[in-house]
C-alpha positions as CSV (number, residue, x, y, z in Angstrom):
1,X,-80.3,-81.0,-13.1
2,X,-79.8,-84.3,-11.4
3,X,-78.4,-87.3,-13.3
4,X,-81.1,-89.8,-14.0
5,X,-83.9,-87.3,-13.9
6,X,-85.9,-86.5,-17.0
7,X,-86.3,-82.9,-18.1
8,X,-89.7,-81.4,-18.7
9,X,-89.5,-81.7,-22.5
10,X,-88.6,-85.4,-22.1
11,X,-91.7,-86.0,-20.0
12,X,-93.8,-84.0,-22.5
13,X,-92.3,-86.0,-25.4
14,X,-93.2,-89.3,-23.7
15,X,-96.7,-88.1,-23.1
16,X,-97.1,-87.2,-26.8
17,X,-95.6,-90.5,-27.8
18,X,-98.0,-92.5,-25.5
19,X,-100.9,-90.5,-27.0
20,X,-99.7,-91.2,-30.5
21,X,-99.3,-94.9,-29.7
22,X,-102.8,-95.2,-28.3
23,X,-104.5,-93.3,-31.1
24,X,-102.7,-95.3,-33.8
25,X,-103.5,-98.5,-32.0
26,X,-107.2,-97.7,-31.9
27,X,-107.2,-96.9,-35.6
28,X,-105.3,-100.1,-36.4
29,X,-107.7,-102.1,-34.2
30,X,-110.7,-100.6,-36.0
31,X,-109.2,-101.4,-39.4
32,X,-108.4,-105.0,-38.4
33,X,-111.9,-105.5,-36.9
34,X,-113.5,-103.9,-40.0
35,X,-111.7,-106.2,-42.3
36,X,-113.4,-109.2,-40.6
37,X,-116.7,-107.4,-40.0
38,X,-117.5,-107.1,-43.7
39,X,-117.4,-110.8,-44.4
40,X,-119.3,-111.5,-41.1
41,X,-122.0,-109.2,-42.3
42,X,-122.1,-110.8,-45.7
43,X,-122.3,-114.3,-44.1
44,X,-124.8,-113.2,-41.4
45,X,-123.9,-112.2,-37.9
46,X,-126.3,-114.9,-36.5
47,X,-124.6,-117.7,-38.4
48,X,-121.8,-119.7,-36.7
49,X,-119.3,-118.5,-39.3
50,X,-120.3,-114.9,-38.8
51,X,-119.9,-115.2,-35.0
52,X,-116.5,-116.9,-35.5
53,X,-115.4,-114.0,-37.8
54,X,-116.5,-111.4,-35.2
55,X,-114.7,-113.3,-32.4
56,X,-111.6,-113.6,-34.5
57,X,-111.8,-109.9,-35.5
58,X,-112.1,-108.9,-31.8
59,X,-109.1,-111.0,-30.8
60,X,-107.0,-109.9,-33.7
61,X,-107.9,-106.3,-33.2
62,X,-106.9,-106.5,-29.6
63,X,-103.6,-108.1,-30.4
64,X,-102.9,-105.6,-33.2
65,X,-103.5,-102.7,-30.8
66,X,-101.2,-104.1,-28.1
67,X,-98.5,-104.8,-30.7
68,X,-98.8,-101.2,-32.0
69,X,-98.5,-99.7,-28.6
70,X,-95.5,-101.8,-27.6
71,X,-93.8,-101.2,-31.0
72,X,-94.2,-97.4,-30.8
73,X,-93.0,-97.1,-27.2
74,X,-90.0,-99.5,-27.6
75,X,-88.9,-97.6,-30.7
76,X,-89.3,-94.3,-28.8
77,X,-87.3,-95.6,-25.9
78,X,-84.6,-96.9,-28.1
79,X,-84.3,-93.5,-29.9
80,X,-84.3,-91.7,-26.5
81,X,-81.5,-93.9,-25.2
82,X,-79.4,-93.2,-28.3
83,X,-79.9,-89.5,-27.8
84,X,-82.1,-88.7,-30.8
């Protein structure tokens, strides 16, 4: 094997880790959005406060998803570089 090249199991491990990061990011985003959706439904989605809650929920859900993907992949890369 050439130095600097990844083995097949390393490529498979990265694929699994990317899938894990995306699935958990989607779940986290749904939870974050759901937390702000409930009060928006109670206030009324057509009200300005309800619209603000939905907008904030969408933004926070997106940020949470990106944060989760980055966190999982950085942790995986750090462990891979340490040889774990």
